[in-house]
PAKOL-493826 format. One line per 4 residues: number of its first residue (from 0); their letters; for each residue x, y negated, z negated of N, C-alpha, C. Coordinates in nm, 4 decimals, decimal comma, always signed. Layout:
BEGIN
NUM	a	X/Y/Z/X/Y/Z/X/Y/Z  ...
! end
This chain:
BEGIN
0	xxxx	-0,5176/-0,4346/+1,7735/-0,4665/-0,5224/+1,6700/-0,4258/-0,6588/+1,7249  -0,3710/-0,6580/+1,8468/-0,3281/-0,7847/+1,9074/-0,4478/-0,8763/+1,9296  -0,5590/-0,8172/+1,9763/-0,6800/-0,8973/+1,9981/-0,7300/-0,9564/+1,8663  -0,7292/-0,8760/+1,7610/-0,7720/-0,9240/+1,6294/-0,6833/-1,0376/+1,5818
4	xxxx	-0,5526/-1,0237/+1,6020/-0,4576/-1,1266/+1,5595/-0,4811/-1,2568/+1,6352  -0,5067/-1,2468/+1,7646/-0,5286/-1,3671/+1,8465/-0,6574/-1,4370/+1,8053  -0,7637/-1,3582/+1,7856/-0,8927/-1,4152/+1,7449/-0,8806/-1,4825/+1,6090  -0,8171/-1,4143/+1,5132/-0,8032/-1,4695/+1,3784/-0,7169/-1,5954/+1,3803
8	xxxx	-0,6045/-1,5902/+1,4506/-0,5144/-1,7064/+1,4560/-0,5836/-1,8261/+1,5202  -0,6525/-1,8020/+1,6308/-0,7228/-1,9110/+1,6997/-0,8312/-1,9704/+1,6119  -0,9063/-1,8842/+1,5442/-1,0142/-1,9318/+1,4573/-0,9601/-2,0160/+1,3426  -0,8562/-1,9670/+1,2760/-0,7993/-2,0410/+1,1630/-0,7317/-2,1703/+1,2090
12	xxxx	-0,6633/-2,1654/+1,3228/-0,5977/-2,2867/+1,3734/-0,7008/-2,3933/+1,4069  -0,8146/-2,3488/+1,4606/-0,9196/-2,4442/+1,4972/-0,9907/-2,5000/+1,3757  -1,0208/-2,4148/+1,2770/-1,0966/-2,4617/+1,1610/-1,0105/-2,5428/+1,0639  -0,8835/-2,5038/+1,0473/-0,7944/-2,5820/+0,9619/-0,7472/-2,7076/+1,0343
16	xxxx	-0,7102/-2,6930/+1,1622/-0,6633/-2,8084/+1,2386/-0,5348/-2,8674/+1,1824  -0,4234/-2,7923/+1,1848/-0,2981/-2,8395/+1,1250/-0,2522/-2,9763/+1,1752  -0,2711/-3,0024/+1,3032/-0,2273/-3,1313/+1,3592/-0,3104/-3,2449/+1,3016  -0,4420/-3,2273/+1,2986/-0,5297/-3,3304/+1,2425/-0,5004/-3,3523/+1,0943
20	xxxx	-0,4771/-3,2420/+1,0219/-0,4463/-3,2521/+0,8790/-0,3180/-3,3322/+0,8581  -0,2178/-3,3066/+0,9418/-0,0900/-3,3779/+0,9292/-0,1070/-3,5276/+0,9526  -0,1873/-3,5633/+1,0504/-0,2093/-3,7051/+1,0811/-0,2806/-3,7753/+0,9653  -0,3848/-3,7107/+0,9128/-0,4574/-3,7689/+0,7991/-0,3653/-3,7786/+0,6776
24	xxxx	-0,2845/-3,6748/+0,6570/-0,1911/-3,6739/+0,5431/-0,0906/-3,7886/+0,5546  -0,0426/-3,8140/+0,6747/+0,0520/-3,9241/+0,6949/-0,0110/-4,0571/+0,6569  -0,1392/-4,0741/+0,6894/-0,2084/-4,1993/+0,6573/-0,2308/-4,2129/+0,5069  -0,2608/-4,1021/+0,4403/-0,2900/-4,1059/+0,2970/-0,1647/-4,1259/+0,2117
28	xxxx	-0,0487/-4,0874/+0,2665/+0,0750/-4,0909/+0,1864/+0,1780/-4,1884/+0,2428  +0,1335/-4,2877/+0,3181/+0,2297/-4,3782/+0,3828/+0,3131/-4,4582/+0,2822  +0,2630/-4,4764/+0,1603/+0,3369/-4,5540/+0,0609/+0,4130/-4,4654/-0,0383  +0,4099/-4,3341/-0,0177/+0,4762/-4,2416/-0,1091/+0,6184/-4,2120/-0,0620
32	xxxx	+0,7039/-4,1740/-0,1558/+0,8414/-4,1393/-0,1209/+0,8462/-4,0027/-0,0542  +0,9578/-3,9722/+0,0132/+0,9726/-3,8449/+0,0835/+0,9641/-3,7272/-0,0131  +1,0196/-3,7427/-0,1316/+1,0168/-3,6354/-0,2316/+0,8743/-3,6057/-0,2772  +0,7978/-3,7103/-0,3010/+0,6586/-3,6922/-0,3443/+0,5753/-3,6313/-0,2326
36	xxxx	+0,5981/-3,6751/-0,1084/+0,5251/-3,6199/+0,0056/+0,5499/-3,4699/+0,0181  +0,6769/-3,4299/+0,0035/+0,7111/-3,2877/+0,0130/+0,6444/-3,2075/-0,0982  +0,6483/-3,2615/-0,2201/+0,5873/-3,1936/-0,3349/+0,4366/-3,1764/-0,3153  +0,3698/-3,2810/-0,2696/+0,2247/-3,2737/-0,2512/+0,1883/-3,1788/-0,1371
40	xxxx	+0,2695/-3,1768/-0,0312/+0,2435/-3,0868/+0,0814/+0,2545/-2,9406/+0,0372  +0,3594/-2,9095/-0,0384/+0,3781/-2,7723/-0,0880/+0,2642/-2,7320/-0,1815  +0,2297/-2,8205/-0,2737/+0,1239/-2,7909/-0,3708/-0,0108/-2,7790/-0,3008  -0,0373/-2,8639/-0,2046/-0,1646/-2,8606/-0,1334/-0,1831/-2,7313/-0,0563
44	xxxx	-0,0780/-2,6869/+0,0145/-0,0872/-2,5622/+0,0912/-0,0990/-2,4422/-0,0018  -0,0304/-2,4469/-0,1169/-0,0387/-2,3366/-0,2131/-0,1795/-2,3247/-0,2703  -0,2366/-2,4364/-0,3117/-0,3723/-2,4345/-0,3678/-0,4727/-2,3886/-0,2622  -0,4595/-2,4416/-0,1398/-0,5507/-2,4024/-0,0314/-0,5374/-2,2534/-0,0018
48	xxxx	-0,4126/-2,2026/-0,0018/-0,3906/-2,0606/+0,0228/-0,4573/-1,9742/-0,0822  -0,4462/-2,0137/-0,2088/-0,5093/-1,9379/-0,3175/-0,6610/-1,9364/-0,3014  -0,7172/-2,0530/-0,2677/-0,8627/-2,0620/-0,2485/-0,9084/-1,9691/-0,1364  -0,8384/-1,9748/-0,0230/-0,8796/-1,8960/+0,0935/-0,8571/-1,7464/+0,0712
52	xxxx	-0,7499/-1,7100/+0,0023/-0,7257/-1,5687/-0,0267/-0,8340/-1,5147/-0,1203  -0,8757/-1,5957/-0,2169/-0,9849/-1,5547/-0,3065/-1,1137/-1,5314/-0,2282  -1,1433/-1,6201/-0,1345/-1,2623/-1,6020/-0,0516/-1,2472/-1,4787/+0,0379  -1,1253/-1,4533/+0,0856/-1,1017/-1,3378/+0,1719/-1,1227/-1,2071/+0,0963
56	xxxx	-1,0750/-1,2011/-0,0280/-1,0819/-1,0772/-0,1058/-1,2184/-1,0550/-0,1710  -1,2845/-1,1641/-0,2085/-1,4101/-1,1507/-0,2833/-1,5324/-1,1927/-0,2033  -1,5121/-1,2390/-0,0809/-1,6237/-1,2905/-0,0016/-1,7300/-1,1861/+0,0268  -1,6868/-1,0627/+0,0602/-1,7827/-0,9572/+0,0920/-1,8678/-0,9226/-0,0301
60	xxxx	-1,8036/-0,9163/-0,1475/-1,8777/-0,8879/-0,2708/-1,9750/-1,0007/-0,3021  -1,9328/-1,1226/-0,2729/-2,0210/-1,2382/-0,2961/-2,1458/-1,2282/-0,2102  -2,1288/-1,1899/-0,0840/-2,2440/-1,1751/+0,0051/-2,3384/-1,0667/-0,0465  -2,2782/-0,9543/-0,0905/-2,3596/-0,8433/-0,1405/-2,4375/-0,8832/-0,2648
64	xxxx	-2,3710/-0,9557/-0,3558/-2,4376/-0,9965/-0,4796/-2,5519/-1,0938/-0,4537  -2,5407/-1,1706/-0,3448/-2,6460/-1,2656/-0,3100/-2,7525/-1,2052/-0,2188  -2,7337/-1,0789/-0,1827/-2,8307/-1,0119/-0,0966/-2,8253/-1,0579/+0,0472  -2,7082/-1,1053/+0,0916/-2,6923/-1,1541/+0,2290/-2,6274/-1,0446/+0,3128
68	xxxx	-2,6910/-1,0070/+0,4217/-2,6359/-0,9029/+0,5077/-2,5231/-0,9606/+0,5931  -2,4349/-0,8713/+0,6386/-2,3252/-0,9142/+0,7240/-2,3788/-0,9720/+0,8548  -2,4871/-0,9141/+0,9053/-2,5459/-0,9634/+1,0297/-2,5929/-1,1083/+1,0144  -2,6581/-1,1360/+0,9012/-2,7056/-1,2727/+0,8768/-2,5890/-1,3685/+0,8622
72	xxxx	-2,4815/-1,3256/+0,7941/-2,3673/-1,4132/+0,7752/-2,2937/-1,4367/+0,9069  -2,2884/-1,3341/+0,9919/-2,2263/-1,3521/+1,1227/-2,2999/-1,4597/+1,2026  -2,4332/-1,4528/+1,1997/-2,5119/-1,5495/+1,2761/-2,4977/-1,6898/+1,2168  -2,5095/-1,7003/+1,0829/-2,4968/-1,8309/+1,0177/-2,3557/-1,8865/+1,0340
76	xxxx	-2,2549/-1,7994/+1,0172/-2,1167/-1,8433/+1,0354/-2,0898/-1,8877/+1,1773  -2,1505/-1,8185/+1,2727/-2,1351/-1,8577/+1,4130/-2,1921/-1,9964/+1,4392  -2,3062/-2,0261/+1,3783/-2,3669/-2,1586/+1,3947/-2,2759/-2,2668/+1,3368  -2,2221/-2,2415/+1,2164/-2,1340/-2,3388/+1,1522/-2,0095/-2,3629/+1,2369
80	xxxx	-1,9467/-2,2551/+1,2854/-1,8268/-2,2698/+1,3677/-1,8583/-2,3385/+1,4998  -1,9776/-2,3142/+1,5542/-2,0165/-2,3794/+1,6792/-2,0307/-2,5298/+1,6593  -2,0893/-2,5703/+1,5478/-2,1036/-2,7134/+1,5192/-1,9667/-2,7801/+1,5048  -1,8747/-2,7099/+1,4385/-1,7387/-2,7619/+1,4249/-1,6714/-2,7715/+1,5611
84	xxxx	-1,6903/-2,6687/+1,6439/-1,6302/-2,6675/+1,7767/-1,6815/-2,7837/+1,8621  -1,8107/-2,8130/+1,8523/-1,8685/-2,9236/+1,9284/-1,8047/-3,0561/+1,8869  -1,7870/-3,0738/+1,7558/-1,7208/-3,1955/+1,7071/-1,5775/-3,2043/+1,7579  -1,5082/-3,0904/+1,7645/-1,3705/-3,0896/+1,8126/-1,3633/-3,1252/+1,9605
88	xxxx	-1,4532/-3,0706/+2,0393/-1,4527/-3,0971/+2,1834/-1,4801/-3,2436/+2,2129  -1,5703/-3,3032/+2,1357/-1,6048/-3,4438/+2,1569/-1,5228/-3,5384/+2,0678  -1,4175/-3,4822/+2,0020/-1,3253/-3,5619/+1,9199/-1,3987/-3,6433/+1,8146  -1,4941/-3,5762/+1,7463/-1,5674/-3,6424/+1,6387/-1,5263/-3,5821/+1,5057
92	xxxx	-1,5244/-3,6632/+1,4022/-1,4919/-3,6131/+1,2687/-1,6187/-3,5658/+1,2001  -1,6035/-3,4633/+1,1168/-1,7177/-3,4109/+1,0422/-1,6672/-3,3580/+0,9096  -1,7584/-3,3313/+0,8185/-1,7198/-3,2775/+0,6891/-1,6821/-3,1319/+0,6934  -1,6946/-3,0678/+0,8105/-1,6624/-2,9261/+0,8205/-1,5137/-2,8982/+0,8226
96	xxxx	-1,4357/-2,9866/+0,8854/-1,2915/-2,9650/+0,8954/-1,2111/-3,0843/+0,8483  -1,2756/-3,1923/+0,8143/-1,2044/-3,3114/+0,7688/-1,2828/-3,3768/+0,6562  -1,2326/-3,4898/+0,6087/-1,3021/-3,5595/+0,5011/-1,4084/-3,6523/+0,5578  -1,5121/-3,6756/+0,4811/-1,6118/-3,7744/+0,5188/-1,5560/-3,9135/+0,4886
100	xxxx	-1,6242/-4,0176/+0,5336/-1,5785/-4,1544/+0,5082/-1,5690/-4,1819/+0,3582  -1,6669/-4,1325/+0,2830/-1,6667/-4,1541/+0,1385/-1,5490/-4,0832/+0,0725  -1,5200/-3,9604/+0,1171/-1,4074/-3,8850/+0,0605/-1,2743/-3,9514/+0,0942  -1,2640/-4,0048/+0,2156/-1,1408/-4,0731/+0,2553/-1,1167/-4,1958/+0,1697
104	xxxx	-1,2210/-4,2735/+0,1451/-1,2072/-4,3932/+0,0618/-1,1657/-4,3563/-0,0804  -1,2224/-4,2464/-0,1326/-1,1858/-4,2031/-0,2669/-1,0404/-4,1575/-0,2708  -0,9973/-4,0870/-0,1657/-0,8604/-4,0357/-0,1612/-0,7574/-4,1477/-0,1518  -0,7927/-4,2579/-0,0860/-0,6991/-4,3694/-0,0708/-0,6613/-4,4304/-0,2050
108	xxxx	-0,7481/-4,4147/-0,3034/-0,7200/-4,4697/-0,4350/-0,6486/-4,3730/-0,5274  -0,6143/-4,2533/-0,4782/-0,5479/-4,1519/-0,5603/-0,3984/-4,1496/-0,5303  -0,3180/-4,1275/-0,6331/-0,1741/-4,1158/-0,6141/-0,1360/-3,9747/-0,5719  -0,2064/-3,8748/-0,6221/-0,1792/-3,7356/-0,5883/-0,2955/-3,6813/-0,5063
112	xxxx	-0,2703/-3,6554/-0,3778/-0,3770/-3,6076/-0,2884/-0,3609/-3,4588/-0,2574  -0,2769/-3,3889/-0,3350/-0,2461/-3,2500/-0,3023/-0,3671/-3,1580/-0,3138  -0,4468/-3,1740/-0,4206/-0,5647/-3,0884/-0,4383/-0,6835/-3,1451/-0,3622  -0,7109/-3,2720/-0,3851/-0,8172/-3,3401/-0,3103/-0,7588/-3,4672/-0,2498
116	xxxx	-0,7707/-3,4856/-0,1198/-0,8469/-3,4030/-0,0243/-0,7626/-3,3047/+0,0569  -0,6313/-3,2892/+0,0247/-0,5461/-3,2060/+0,1101/-0,5837/-3,0576/+0,1033  -0,5744/-2,9987/-0,0173/-0,6052/-2,8553/-0,0294/-0,7486/-2,8269/+0,0123  -0,8393/-2,9067/-0,0405/-0,9801/-2,8967/-0,0029/-1,0417/-3,0360/-0,0016
120	xxxx	-1,1069/-3,0797/+0,1043/-1,1583/-2,9974/+0,2138/-1,0737/-2,9956/+0,3415  -0,9553/-3,0628/+0,3438/-0,8811/-3,0705/+0,4693/-0,8310/-2,9338/+0,5164  -0,7684/-2,8577/+0,4262/-0,7164/-2,7260/+0,4664/-0,8202/-2,6174/+0,4403  -0,8608/-2,6030/+0,3166/-0,9626/-2,5023/+0,2813/-1,0993/-2,5683/+0,2805
124	xxxx	-1,1492/-2,5977/+0,3994/-1,2801/-2,6603/+0,4126/-1,3902/-2,5574/+0,4311  -1,5142/-2,6024/+0,4402/-1,6270/-2,5092/+0,4582/-1,6116/-2,4186/+0,5803  -1,5632/-2,4757/+0,6895/-1,5471/-2,3968/+0,8115/-1,4465/-2,2850/+0,7942  -1,3332/-2,3160/+0,7306/-1,2296/-2,2155/+0,7101/-1,2739/-2,1099/+0,6102
128	xxxx	-1,3422/-2,1519/+0,5035/-1,3929/-2,0562/+0,4051/-1,4911/-1,9589/+0,4709  -1,5807/-2,0121/+0,5512/-1,6756/-1,9271/+0,6212/-1,6067/-1,8341/+0,7192  -1,5054/-1,8858/+0,7882/-1,4344/-1,8052/+0,8882/-1,3591/-1,6896/+0,8243  -1,2929/-1,7146/+0,7107/-1,2139/-1,6086/+0,6483/-1,3054/-1,4988/+0,5920
132	xxxx	-1,4200/-1,5373/+0,5367/-1,5150/-1,4359/+0,4893/-1,5678/-1,3550/+0,6069  -1,6012/-1,4251/+0,7151/-1,6574/-1,3606/+0,8332/-1,5596/-1,2627/+0,8958  -1,4348/-1,3045/+0,9124/-1,3353/-1,2187/+0,9762/-1,2996/-1,0989/+0,8886  -1,2907/-1,1205/+0,7575/-1,2594/-1,0089/+0,6678/-1,3753/-0,9098/+0,6608
136	xxxx	-1,4973/-0,9615/+0,6533/-1,6140/-0,8729/+0,6496/-1,6296/-0,7984/+0,7808  -1,5919/-0,8633/+0,8903/-1,6031/-0,8027/+1,0224/-1,5065/-0,6858/+1,0390  -1,3991/-0,6844/+0,9563/-1,3015/-0,5758/+0,9632/-1,3564/-0,4455/+0,9078  -1,4651/-0,4523/+0,8285/-1,5365/-0,3347/+0,7785/-1,4440/-0,2374/+0,7049
140	xxxx	-1,3738/-0,2872/+0,6027/-1,2903/-0,2048/+0,5143/-1,1721/-0,1389/+0,5858  -1,1380/-0,1857/+0,7046/-1,0175/-0,1381/+0,7732/-0,8996/-0,2192/+0,7201  -0,8176/-0,1575/+0,6354/-0,7101/-0,2295/+0,5678/-0,6096/-0,2885/+0,6660  -0,5815/-0,2181/+0,7752/-0,4864/-0,2689/+0,8735/-0,5399/-0,3945/+0,9409
144	xxxx	-0,6678/-0,3900/+0,9796/-0,7300/-0,5062/+1,0435/-0,7367/-0,6239/+0,9471  -0,7734/-0,5966/+0,8226/-0,7781/-0,7025/+0,7226/-0,6395/-0,7614/+0,6982  -0,5369/-0,6751/+0,7023/-0,4004/-0,7233/+0,6876/-0,3599/-0,8158/+0,8009  -0,4050/-0,7843/+0,9218/-0,3764/-0,8699/+1,0372/-0,4433/-1,0062/+1,0207
148	xxxx	-0,5681/-1,0055/+0,9707/-0,6400/-1,1311/+0,9470/-0,5670/-1,2155/+0,8431  -0,5229/-1,1517/+0,7343/-0,4509/-1,2238/+0,6299/-0,3188/-1,2787/+0,6827  -0,2515/-1,2012/+0,7655/-0,1246/-1,2459/+0,8227/-0,1465/-1,3677/+0,9121  -0,2549/-1,3669/+0,9892/-0,2867/-1,4810/+1,0755/-0,3156/-1,6047/+0,9913
152	xxxx	-0,3874/-1,5857/+0,8799/-0,4174/-1,6975/+0,7906/-0,2892/-1,7563/+0,7327  -0,1994/-1,6704/+0,6848/-0,0741/-1,7171/+0,6267/+0,0123/-1,7868/+0,7317  +0,0077/-1,7370/+0,8556/+0,0849/-1,7991/+0,9633/+0,0365/-1,9412/+0,9910  -0,0955/-1,9602/+0,9930/-0,1509/-2,0937/+1,0171/-0,1207/-2,1862/+0,8991
156	xxxx	-0,1263/-2,1322/+0,7778/-0,0923/-2,2125/+0,6605/+0,0542/-2,2552/+0,6647  +0,1418/-2,1666/+0,7119/+0,2839/-2,2008/+0,7245/+0,3033/-2,3106/+0,8288  +0,2334/-2,2984/+0,9421/+0,2400/-2,4030/+1,0450/+0,1896/-2,5352/+0,9890  +0,0810/-2,5277/+0,9114/+0,0255/-2,6484/+0,8501/+0,1274/-2,7146/+0,7583
160	xxxx	+0,1958/-2,6350/+0,6769/+0,2968/-2,6888/+0,5856/+0,4097/-2,7566/+0,6631  +0,4564/-2,6919/+0,7681/+0,5644/-2,7500/+0,8485/+0,5225/-2,8836/+0,9080  +0,4011/-2,8893/+0,9605/+0,3524/-3,0139/+1,0202/+0,3303/-3,1221/+0,9151  +0,2910/-3,0812/+0,7941/+0,2757/-3,1794/+0,6859/+0,4111/-3,2414/+0,6501
164	xxxx	+0,5143/-3,1579/+0,6491/+0,6486/-3,2079/+0,6180/+0,7017/-3,2990/+0,7286  +0,6467/-3,2818/+0,8490/+0,6866/-3,3650/+0,9633/+0,5732/-3,4579/+1,0058  +0,4848/-3,4910/+0,9118/+0,3608/-3,5612/+0,9441/+0,3828/-3,6908/+1,0222  +0,4743/-3,7738/+0,9770/+0,4971/-3,9022/+1,0447/+0,5486/-3,8832/+1,1868
168	xxxx	+0,6390/-3,7857/+1,2045/+0,6927/-3,7596/+1,3383/+0,5857/-3,7029/+1,4307  +0,5003/-3,6138/+1,3765/+0,3910/-3,5561/+1,4566/+0,2996/-3,6669/+1,5077  +0,2675/-3,7611/+1,4201/+0,1811/-3,8721/+1,4572/+0,2440/-3,9557/+1,5680  +0,3754/-3,9762/+1,5612/+0,4448/-4,0562/+1,6617/+0,4586/-3,9810/+1,7928
172	xxxx	+0,4910/-3,8508/+1,7850/+0,5126/-3,7711/+1,9052/+0,3866/-3,7540/+1,9887  +0,2781/-3,7177/+1,9243/+0,1565/-3,6822/+1,9973/+0,0692/-3,8023/+2,0300  +0,0575/-3,8937/+1,9348/-0,0335/-4,0055/+1,9554/-0,1783/-3,9581/+1,9495  -0,2704/-4,0509/+1,9613/-0,4128/-4,0175/+1,9523/-0,4563/-3,9264/+2,0664
176	xxxx	-0,4087/-3,9545/+2,1878/-0,4495/-3,8752/+2,3047/-0,4030/-3,7312/+2,2918  -0,2773/-3,7108/+2,2531/-0,2239/-3,5755/+2,2398/-0,2980/-3,4949/+2,1348  -0,3303/-3,5597/+2,0236/-0,4044/-3,4920/+1,9170/-0,5428/-3,4501/+1,9654  -0,6089/-3,5384/+2,0387/-0,7421/-3,5067/+2,0896/-0,7384/-3,3946/+2,1940
180	xxxx	-0,6334/-3,3899/+2,2743/-0,6208/-3,2833/+2,3750/-0,6100/-3,1477/+2,3060  -0,5230/-3,1382/+2,2046/-0,5085/-3,0128/+2,1296/-0,6398/-2,9747/+2,0625  -0,7065/-3,0734/+2,0038/-0,8334/-3,0481/+1,9361/-0,9382/-2,9956/+2,0335  -0,9442/-3,0533/+2,1528/-1,0453/-3,0102/+2,2512/-1,0180/-2,8689/+2,3013
184	xxxx	-0,8911/-2,8363/+2,3239/-0,8572/-2,7015/+2,3719/-0,9016/-2,5955/+2,2709  -0,8646/-2,6155/+2,1458/-0,9031/-2,5177/+2,0435/-1,0530/-2,5244/+2,0138  -1,1143/-2,6394/+2,0356/-1,2585/-2,6511/+2,0186/-1,3348/-2,5644/+2,1167  -1,2875/-2,5611/+2,2406/-1,3515/-2,4773/+2,3428/-1,3385/-2,3300/+2,3068
188	xxxx	-1,2184/-2,2897/+2,2635/-1,1967/-2,1502/+2,2239/-1,2826/-2,1138/+2,1038  -1,2904/-2,2048/+2,0070/-1,3709/-2,1789/+1,8875/-1,5185/-2,1683/+1,9221  -1,5660/-2,2484/+2,0171/-1,7059/-2,2419/+2,0584/-1,7399/-2,1041/+2,1147  -1,6491/-2,0503/+2,1979/-1,6713/-1,9174/+2,2550/-1,6733/-1,8110/+2,1457
192	xxxx	-1,5799/-1,8210/+2,0502/-1,5772/-1,7248/+1,9397/-1,7031/-1,7364/+1,8542  -1,7497/-1,8591/+1,8324/-1,8691/-1,8810/+1,7510/-1,9913/-1,8153/+1,8153  -2,0050/-1,8323/+1,9450/-2,1178/-1,7710/+2,0160/-2,1085/-1,6190/+2,0088  -1,9863/-1,5656/+2,0193/-1,9681/-1,4205/+2,0102/-2,0091/-1,3694/+1,8728
196	xxxx	-1,9728/-1,4437/+1,7673/-2,0146/-1,4056/+1,6322/-2,1670/-1,4037/+1,6217  -2,2320/-1,5023/+1,6821/-2,3777/-1,5077/+1,6792/-2,4377/-1,3886/+1,7529  -2,3815/-1,3545/+1,8693/-2,4285/-1,2382/+1,9447/-2,4109/-1,1098/+1,8627  -2,2935/-1,0968/+1,7968/-2,2678/-0,9767/+1,7160/-2,3666/-0,9681/+1,5998
200	xxxx	-2,3978/-1,0843/+1,5406/-2,4936/-1,0859/+1,4303/-2,6315/-1,0403/+1,4741  -2,6752/-1,0883/+1,5903/-2,8061/-1,0483/+1,6425/-2,8074/-0,8991/+1,6763  -2,6975/-0,8521/+1,7388/-2,6906/-0,7120/+1,7815/-2,6927/-0,6168/+1,6612  -2,6247/-0,6559/+1,5518/-2,6169/-0,5670/+1,4354/-2,7315/-0,5867/+1,3370
204	xxxx	-2,8213/-0,6800/+1,3664/-2,9315/-0,7063/+1,2739/-3,0427/-0,6028/+1,2838  -3,0541/-0,5386/+1,3997/-3,1601/-0,4410/+1,4195/-3,2932/-0,5037/+1,4576  -3,2943/-0,6355/+1,4752/-3,4192/-0,7032/+1,5124/-3,4596/-0,6722/+1,6552  -3,3591/-0,6504/+1,7390/-3,3860/-0,6211/+1,8805/-3,3188/-0,4890/+1,9151
208	xxxx	-3,3847/-0,3764/+1,8879/-3,3239/-0,2457/+1,9145/-3,2960/-0,2268/+2,0628  -3,1811/-0,1629/+2,0911/-3,1444/-0,1379/+2,2300/-3,2353/-0,0311/+2,2897  -3,2767/-0,0484/+2,4154/-3,3627/+0,0526/+2,4796/-3,2865/+0,1824/+2,4984  -3,3577/+0,2943/+2,4792/-3,2937/+0,4246/+2,4990/-3,2709/+0,4460/+2,6473
212	xxxx	-3,1548/+0,5053/+2,6779/-3,1209/+0,5272/+2,8194/-3,2032/+0,6414/+2,8746  -3,2339/+0,6311/+3,0028/-3,3141/+0,7340/+3,0707/-3,2224/+0,8102/+3,1658  -3,2093/+0,9395/+3,1432/-3,1219/+1,0202/+3,2274/-3,1931/+1,0541/+3,3574  -3,1327/+1,0224/+3,4759/-3,1962/+1,0513/+3,6033/-3,2235/+1,2002/+3,6203
216	xxx	-3,3397/+1,2317/+3,6741/-3,3741/+1,3711/+3,7025/-3,4485/+1,4384/+3,5881  -3,4546/+1,3731/+3,4695/-3,5270/+1,4324/+3,3571/-3,6519/+1,3520/+3,3322  -3,7689/+1,4035/+3,3688/-3,8946/+1,3335/+3,3507/-3,9850/+1,4145/+3,2585
! end
């Protein structure tokens, strides 16, 4: 269970990127009052949590209804997470975990950024949605394991909320270099997890059957 918790927490922390979200949130709400910032942060995390929990509970059924095997989703999800990890390691922005330039410009003209772009795509982005479906499906109907995954998700969402409430201070404390260091560390971990998901997808696909073992002395 501890291994599952660590993998889930690391994956969600990397795909959501609470520190990056807080920095972007500080920039989007620099002209808002403290009360409005707190309200939008709470609402954004709540909406994102609802979205991700829905994907966690219904994601497996969605895959089944679309005729997508778990092996195929593991491989595809691994590719998506790997692309996100590469962007994190090289400190590049992408639409997988952050807003695109067009989305950022649209958000700057909005007074309420709690649903867009905070809840989605900053918190509940494509990478996180894919990760939560992948981790829940990987639990294979083990309620305890799925509970651990959900607990890890809620823990990261709580950390995200705390950092959003302290967004301006986080930006001042860490600076650009500190933020990039954290991003690169979790990017490396996410890359390893992504490759493992891809390996698991290939192994469970049945495309490359394992050779039968040969017992010595029996010919």
